[in-house]
N, C-alpha and C positions, 0 to 999 in steps of 0.2 A: 445501600443506606449505611449510615454510620450509627452505631449505638455505643453506650457505655460498655466496659468489658464485662462479659458474662463469665465469672468465675475464672479470671485470668491465672490466679494462683492454684487452682484445683490440680489434684495429683493426677487427673485424667488429661489434663492439658498437653498437648503436643508442643514442641517447641522446635523452631528453625529459625536460624538466623534471617532467612528472608523467605517471604510469602510472595510468589508471582501468581496474579490473578489473571487467567487467560492463556490459552495454549495456541496461540496463533503465531504468526513468524516473530514478532516482538517479544512475546512472552517465553517461547521456546529458546530463542537465541539468548536471551538474558540467562535463562537456566543453564544453557550449555556453557556459556562464558564462566558462570559461577562454578559449575562443576569441575571445568577444567582448572579452575584456581584452587580447588579443594574446598568450596565453600558448599556447606549443605543448603538446600532450599527445598520448597515445596511448590508444586505448579498445581493450581486448582483450575478446572474447566468444567463448565456447565453441559458441554455436549460429550458424546462418546469419542473415543479415540476412532473408530472407524468413521464418524461423520466429519471430524475435522481433517482426516487424512484424504477425503474424497470431496470436500467442498470446492467447486471449480471457481477459480478466480484467475484473473490475468497475471501474468508473471514476466512483465519487460524489467530485467535487473540491471542496474548501470554497473559499468567496470569498477568504480571504487568501492560498491558494495560487494560485488563479487570477490574482490581482492580482501575485503574485511573478512568475509566469511572464509575464504582461503588460508588467511593468517591463523584463524581460529580452528582450523580443522573441519570445517563445516561446508565444504565446497566440492567435495570428491565426486559425487554423482552428478551435480550440476556442470562440473568442467567436463565430465564424460558424455553427458547426454544431452546438455542444453544446444538448442540453436545459436549460432553466432551471426548477428546482423551487423552489416558494416556499412548500410545505406538505406535511406528511405526515399520516396518518392512522392512529389506534389504532382497533382493533377489540376490544373486551372487554365481558363480562357483557351480550352479545347486542346491544350498541349500537355506532354509528359516532362517532368523535370526532376532528374535524379539528383539527390543531394548525398554525395558520397562522402560521409563524415569520418570514416576511418582513413581515407586517404588525405583529408584535412588535418586531422589531430592524431591518428594513430591509435583511437580508441573505439570501442565498440559496444553494442548492447547484447545481453544474453537474453533469450526467451526461454523460460523455465516455469510452466504454470506453477502457480503458488501452492496447489495441493502436492505436487511433487517435493517441493522445498519443505513444506509442512512435514510430510511423510518423513523425509530424511532427518528432518530436526528431533521429530518424536523419537525415531529409533536412535538417534545418537544421545539424547538427554537421558531417556529411560532405559534403554537397552544396553547402550555402550558405556555411558558415564555413570549409570547407576542413580539417576536423579528419581526424587520421589514425585509421583503425579497421581491426582485423584480425578478421574473422568467421571462425568455424569453427576456432578453434585449439584444441590439445589440451595436455593436461598442464601447466597453469600452475603456475609455482612462484615463491614469493617467497623472496628471498636478502637476508640482513642488514638487514631493515627497522628494526632498532634503531640502526643505524649511520648515519653522515652520507653514505654512498655505498650506499644501497639499489639493488637490481636486480630485475628480474621476468624469467623466462624462460618460452619456451613452444614447443611444436612445431609448426612451420608445417605445415598441412594439405597444400599443394601439394609441397613439397620433402621433408617429413618430417624436416627438420633442426630441432635446438634452437636458437632464437634467443634472444639475450640483449639487455635493454634496461636500460641504466643510467638513474637517475632521481634526484631529489631527494625526491620524495614519492609515495606510492601511496595511491590512494583505492579503498577496498574496496567495491565495490558490486554484488557477485555473489550476493547473496541467502542464504537460511537454509542451502543446501547448498554453498555456494562455498568456494574455497580460502582466501579471506582470512579468513573467520570460523574455518575449521579451523586455520588457522596460529596463532591465539591461544587456542586452545581450553585449553591447560594453565595459561595465565596469566590469563584473564579470570574475573570473577566473573559467573555466568549465573544469574539469578533466573528461575524457570519457574512457570507456573500451568496446569493442566489442568482444563477446566470440566466435564468428565465427561459431555458431550453431543455429539451430532452434528448437523450440518445436511446434509439432502439438497438439493443444489444442482441445479436445474433450469433448463433452457432451452427455452421453448415456442414453436412457430410459431403464436403465436396474439396478438391485440391484448389490451392491458392492460384490465382492467374499471375501473380509475380513472387518471386523468392524474398520480397522485401515488404515492409510496411507501407501502405498506400494512403494517402490524404487526398480526398477529392473535395476541393473548396468551389463549390457549385452555387450558381443563383437559386436552385432549388433545395439547397440544404446541405450540410457536410454528408460525407460518406467516408468509412474508413475500412480498409482491410488489413488484418493482423493475421499472418500465417501461423498455424498451431500445429502443423504436421503435414505429412504428404497427403493426408486424406481428410483433414478437418481445418477448418478456417472461420476465424472469427470476423463478423463485419459489424459495423455500426452504421447507423442512419439517423440524421438529425430529426427530430420530431417534436410536436409541441410536449411541454412537461405535463406529466401525469396522463399521457396517451394510454389508450388501452391496447395492447399488443394484438387483441383480437381485430383491431382495424388494420392490420397489416398481413393479409393472406400471402400465400406463397408468390402468386404472380405479381402482386403489388410490389413486395419486397425486391424481387429480380429486377423488375422494371426499373425501380429507383436507383437500385445499385448499378445497373447497366448504364444509366443516364448519368448519374453523378460521378461515377469513376471512367466514364468514357473519355477517351482521347485519340488523338491522331495516332496510329501506329500501336496501339496497345492490344495486347491479347485479349480476347474474350473472356468474360467470366465463365466458370463452369458451374452451372447450376447443380443443386443438391439438396436434399432433404434438409429441413430446418428443425434442429433438434433442441434448440433453445430461443426462446423469444421474450425479452423482458425490457422493460423501460427504466431507464436510469435518469432520474432529475439530477441535473448539474448543479451541486451547491458545495460550498466550503466552509470550514469554520476552524477557529484556532483558540485554544485554551491558554489563558495566561494566569500565572505561571503554570509551570508543569511540575511544581513541587509543592506539596503541602504537608509540613512537618516531616513525618517519616514515610509520607506516600509520594511516589514518583510515578508519574504517568508516562506512557509511550505508546507510540503508534496512534492508532485512531481513537484511543482514548483520550489523547490530548489534541489531535487536529486531523481534520478531513480534508484531503484535496481531491477535486473531481478527478476522473479518469482522463481529463482531456489531455495531459502530459505525462500520464503513466508514472506518477511520483510517488503513489501512496505505498506501495510495498518498500520502495528504497527508503523513505522517510522512517518507516517503522524500523527498518534493519539499522540504520544510523542512529536513531535513538537507542536501540537495543545495545549496540556496540558500546555507546557512550555510558548507559547506565550499568551495564554488567561490569565493565572495567571499574567504574566509579565505586560501585558497591564493593567489588573484591578489594580495592585499595582500602577502602574505609575499615572494613572488616578484618583484613589480614595485616595492614600496616598502621592503622589509625589516621590514615591520610584521607581528610574529607575535602580535599580540593575539588575533586572531581564531581562530589555531590554538590558542593555549593556552587559551582558553575554549570551544573547540567542543564537547568532550564534555560538559561540566557545563550548559552552555545547551542542547544539544539534549535531554538526559536530563530536564530539568525538565519540557518539553512530553510526552516519551515516557511518563513516568510518570503525568502528569495524564491522557493518554489512556488507559493501562492501567486507571487507576482507573475511568474513565467506562465502558469496555467492561464491567468487573465489574458495576458499577452498573446498566447496561443490560441485562445478562443476566439478573439477577434480575428486572427489570421484564418482560423477554420470556419467561422460563422458569418464574418462581416459581409461576405458576398450575398448571402441569403437575408439580410437585415431588412430588405424592402426599402432602405434609405440609398439613394444613389450615390450620396457623398461618402458614406461608409464603405460602400462598394468599390468606390474608386480609390480610397486611401487603402483599403485591403488589397486591391490589386497591385498597387504601388509597393506596398511593403512585401508581397510575394515577389514581384519581380526582382526587388532589391536583393532577395536572398542569392539570386543566381547572377547578379551583375556586380555586386560588391564583396570583395574578399573579406573586408572588416566586418560587414554585416554577417556573412556566412560563418566567420569565426566566433563571433558573439552569440549566434543562434546555436552552434555546436556546442559551445562550453555550457550552455544552459540547458539543452536538450539531453546532453551526456551526463550532466552532473559533475563536471570536472575542474570547476573554479578551485584555485588554490586555497581561497579563504572564503568562508561564509559568515 
């Protein structure tokens, strides 16, 4: 929520040039960029450090995002430990179709679960770069973000007292349900899209059947395999939105995975215990603009892209690079160019990725739409990827996020 400033000039008021709300990938990256530039900031997080470091999330990271982390000294563990993926495989019409994107472009994907990246960023920000952070805070509030004297307050979990932090800028990086997004709800233009489908997200204690991502485009529904390590595999199954995971017992899950990922000459799936089952309803939103006075939104606080194209973490990192650099330039050099152009620049990439997610959704789900015309056009689109070099190059650029300009 947004309130009038509570005692912003009180002697007890803390002061930081920047307050970052949210200790996810976006907030921690902004914090690390600012600390590297010598700018003090405070990161506020409602969860504990242990919680944010263990929260399991997907971690497909594009090469430009990896290089952005590397340039900022934030990719050491990632480069050492992450899996490098150079190809994916589509399975449709009973066949296997390998898409070797590194051979085509020289670029690759890194797979590094988000909780590992967050753990690295927390350590770098707090333990190495000496950044201030408060975990477990309650009832965070923004005060006068449109003024030149904004502040943020929160309830300290130890004392139970409300603490006030005066600042020059607020970075809103606290996700789709956070206070920063809610604070601009009545002023922002929010565009939404619902795909009308769900994905049953599964984590299996079983080795993957292939060392690459598999996309099963099947008349019974989409299925996906994402390797997470030698003994753990992420699977997805298309299902009705809002479906109950309890409707998917062990035998039904593996029967559907075998059917939808089956193809001539394919290795059989290795079954294992399902240690996670949850239904994700596929939807998107975009908040415009991403800047409101001295408040700048980043990551899911500004936009959500369905996991269809694995773009969410990447967008959060690109936002954070741009925002961290722009804040440092404004505070250290008085150069406000980056902040002035922040929203428009980020939204160009956001909308490009949203469009690709829509396009890819039809590729994944069109065969199961129950419409012979959509099924036929989907099959034509899939075949074109493997018969047209121009179509393959265009897909690779969008899949890997390597366009020269957005």
